[in-house]
C-alpha positions in Angstrom: 23.1 27.7 -95.7 23.4 27.5 -92.0 25.1 24.3 -90.6 22.4 22.4 -88.8 23.1 20.7 -85.5 21.1 19.2 -82.6 21.9 18.8 -79.0 22.6 15.2 -78.2 21.0 14.0 -74.9 17.3 14.2 -75.9 18.0 11.9 -78.8 18.0 8.8 -76.6 14.3 9.4 -75.9 13.6 8.6 -79.5 14.4 4.9 -78.8 12.8 4.8 -75.4 16.0 5.4 -73.3 16.7 8.2 -70.8 18.7 11.2 -71.9 21.8 10.2 -69.9 22.2 6.8 -71.7 25.3 7.5 -73.7 25.1 4.4 -75.9 21.5 5.2 -76.8 22.5 8.8 -77.6 25.3 7.5 -79.9 22.9 5.1 -81.5 20.5 7.8 -82.6 23.4 10.1 -83.6 24.6 7.3 -86.0 21.1 7.0 -87.6 20.8 10.8 -87.9 24.3 11.0 -89.5 23.4 8.1 -91.9 20.2 9.8 -93.0 21.9 13.2 -93.2 19.4 14.9 -91.0 22.1 17.2 -89.6 25.6 18.5 -90.4 26.8 17.8 -86.9 26.0 17.7 -83.2 26.2 19.7 -80.0 27.5 17.3 -77.3 26.6 18.2 -73.8 28.9 17.3 -70.9 26.1 16.2 -68.6 26.3 16.9 -64.9 24.8 13.4 -64.4 28.0 11.8 -65.7 30.3 13.7 -63.3 31.7 11.4 -60.7 32.9 14.3 -58.5 29.6 16.0 -57.6 25.9 15.5 -58.1 24.1 18.1 -60.2 23.5 21.5 -58.5 20.9 23.1 -60.7 17.7 23.6 -58.7 15.4 22.6 -61.6 14.2 19.1 -60.8 17.1 18.7 -58.4 15.8 15.8 -56.4 15.1 13.8 -59.6 18.5 14.7 -61.1 20.3 13.6 -57.9 18.6 10.2 -58.0 19.5 9.9 -61.6 23.1 10.9 -60.9 23.3 8.2 -58.2 22.4 5.4 -60.6 23.8 6.4 -64.0 27.3 5.6 -65.3 30.1 8.1 -64.9 32.5 9.3 -67.6 35.7 11.3 -67.3 36.6 13.9 -69.9 39.3 11.6 -71.3 36.7 8.7 -71.5 34.2 10.9 -73.3 36.9 12.1 -75.7 38.0 8.5 -76.5 34.4 7.4 -77.1 33.4 10.3 -79.3 36.6 10.3 -81.4 36.2 6.6 -82.0 32.6 7.3 -83.2 33.9 10.0 -85.6 30.9 12.2 -85.3 31.2 15.8 -86.4 30.9 17.7 -83.1 30.2 21.3 -84.0 29.9 22.5 -80.4 30.3 21.2 -76.8 27.9 22.4 -74.1 29.7 22.7 -70.8 28.4 21.1 -67.6 25.6 23.5 -66.6 26.9 23.8 -63.1 29.7 26.1 -64.2 27.8 29.3 -63.3 26.4 27.9 -60.1 29.9 27.1 -58.8 31.4 30.4 -60.0 28.7 32.4 -58.3 29.1 30.6 -55.0 30.5 32.2 -51.9 32.6 29.0 -51.3 36.1 29.1 -52.7 35.9 25.3 -53.1 32.9 25.7 -55.4 34.7 28.5 -57.3 37.7 26.2 -57.9 35.2 23.5 -59.0 33.7 25.9 -61.5 37.1 26.8 -62.9 37.8 23.1 -63.4 34.5 22.6 -65.2 35.5 25.3 -67.6 38.8 23.7 -68.3 37.1 20.3 -68.7 34.7 21.4 -71.4 37.2 23.5 -73.3 39.6 20.5 -73.3 36.8 18.3 -74.5 35.9 20.7 -77.3 39.5 21.1 -78.3 40.1 17.4 -78.4 37.0 16.9 -80.6 37.9 19.8 -82.8 34.7 21.5 -82.0 34.9 25.2 -82.8 32.4 26.3 -80.1 32.0 25.6 -76.4 28.7 26.9 -74.8 28.6 28.0 -71.2 25.9 28.8 -68.6 28.0 31.4 -66.9 26.0 32.5 -63.9 23.6 31.1 -61.3 20.1 31.8 -62.6 18.6 31.9 -59.1 21.0 34.1 -57.3 20.1 37.7 -56.7 23.6 38.8 -55.6 27.0 37.8 -57.0 30.1 39.4 -58.4 29.5 39.5 -62.1 32.9 41.1 -62.9 34.7 38.4 -61.0 32.8 35.7 -62.9 33.6 37.3 -66.2 37.3 37.8 -65.4 37.7 34.2 -64.2 36.0 32.9 -67.4 38.1 35.1 -69.7 41.3 34.2 -67.9 40.7 30.5 -68.4 39.3 30.8 -71.9 42.4 32.7 -73.1 44.4 29.4 -72.6 42.4 27.7 -75.4 43.0 29.4 -78.7 41.3 26.8 -80.9 37.9 27.1 -79.2 35.4 29.9 -79.1 33.9 30.1 -75.6 30.4 31.2 -76.1 28.0 32.5 -73.3 24.3 31.7 -73.5 21.6 34.1 -72.6 20.1 32.1 -69.8 17.8 33.7 -67.2 19.3 36.0 -64.6 18.0 37.4 -61.3 20.8 39.9 -60.7 19.2 43.3 -60.1 19.2 45.7 -63.1 20.4 43.0 -65.5 18.8 41.0 -68.2 20.4 38.1 -70.2 21.1 40.4 -73.1 22.7 43.1 -71.0 25.1 40.5 -69.7 26.0 38.4 -72.8 26.5 41.5 -75.0 29.7 42.2 -73.1 31.3 38.8 -74.1 33.2 38.1 -77.3 31.0 35.2 -78.4 27.3 34.6 -77.8 25.0 31.6 -78.0 21.5 32.9 -78.6 18.8 30.8 -77.1 15.4 31.6 -78.8 13.3 30.5 -75.9 15.0 32.8 -73.4 15.1 35.6 -75.9 11.4 35.2 -76.1 10.8 35.0 -72.4 12.6 38.3 -71.9 11.3 39.8 -75.1 14.8 40.6 -76.1 15.2 39.0 -79.5 15.3 42.3 -81.4 18.0 43.5 -79.0 20.4 40.9 -80.4 20.3 42.6 -83.8 23.0 44.9 -82.4 25.4 42.1 -81.7 24.9 39.7 -84.6 28.7 39.5 -85.3 29.2 38.1 -81.8 26.5 35.3 -82.2 28.2 32.1 -83.3 25.5 29.6 -82.3 21.7 29.8 -82.1 19.8 27.4 -79.9 16.5 26.7 -81.8 14.6 25.8 -78.7 11.3 24.4 -79.9 8.7 21.8 -79.1 8.0 19.1 -81.7 4.4 19.5 -82.8 3.7 16.5 -85.1 6.3 17.4 -87.8 7.0 21.0 -87.2 8.8 23.0 -84.4 6.8 25.5 -82.2 7.9 27.9 -79.6 5.7 28.9 -76.7 5.6 31.9 -74.3 7.3 34.1 -76.9 6.2 37.1 -78.8 7.3 35.5 -82.1 6.7 32.4 -84.1 9.5 29.8 -84.3 9.9 29.8 -88.1 9.5 33.6 -88.2 12.5 33.9 -85.9 14.5 31.5 -88.1 13.7 33.6 -91.2 14.6 36.8 -89.3 18.0 35.4 -88.4 18.7 34.2 -92.0 17.2 36.8 -94.2 17.4 40.0 -92.2 20.3 39.5 -89.9 22.2 37.4 -92.5 23.3 35.0 -89.8 25.2 32.2 -91.5 26.6 30.2 -88.6 25.3 27.1 -86.8 21.7 26.4 -85.8 21.4 24.0 -83.0 18.0 22.4 -82.4 17.1 22.0 -78.7 13.9 19.9 -78.4 11.8 21.6 -75.7 10.5 19.1 -73.2 12.4 16.2 -74.9 11.1 14.0 -77.7 9.0 11.5 -75.7 6.4 9.8 -77.9 7.8 11.3 -81.1 7.7 9.3 -84.3 10.9 9.1 -86.2 9.3 10.1 -89.5 7.8 13.2 -87.9 11.1 14.1 -86.3 13.0 13.7 -89.6 10.4 15.9 -91.3 10.7 18.6 -88.7 14.5 18.6 -89.0 14.2 18.8 -92.8 11.9 21.8 -92.4 14.9 23.8 -91.2 17.0 23.3 -94.3 
């Protein structure tokens, strides 16, 4: 049976709090753990908590900057202390999503910042004894950048952390002649995101690299008490069955609620989680 995990920030919405409210996130994590809805969690090192710089991702940038200006900040050591005290099973850490944006920048200062963000999340994963650390390794919007330089930088830093598997996610890419699959297949470890695999119609391509896949993001929208995936040439549960029964994938499944969980009833959410067992 695949270990079942869920990404942490959207959980706060279940009790009417924003996704950056750490105490609310922890509160829902405690309830999920008590009810045994998951085997562990993917903890995301949110850019909104970073006191050094505001978020850089263009998606909803203005809103995210306003959020960054008002929300609490946490250092890596503070997050480590809080999570270790809570004693949650953290199966994976998701790095600050600005890593790739910084690494693909023409600014050396940004490049150094990207390198530090890699160190930060690997250190957090190592401290929490999480086996996996997930990275967005490139700028999804840029049409020109040095992919080899990004890859070499990542692998150089990652080699310093022998206890953590640094996994690259198949996020969108605008680099000419590349698709997400063509990039991530060159890395030792892969996090397969179902939504992006569907968007690029590349799910079947990943059958050739199943041994490199160590984490699958089950990106789906909660529809009453089931999960659904949109804009994909496959059905959510068909993809899960494919991974389990045909690819014999036995590693972690990480639920990523598409569009958050606003308005969701707990009983429906719990039923949907149970449907993945």
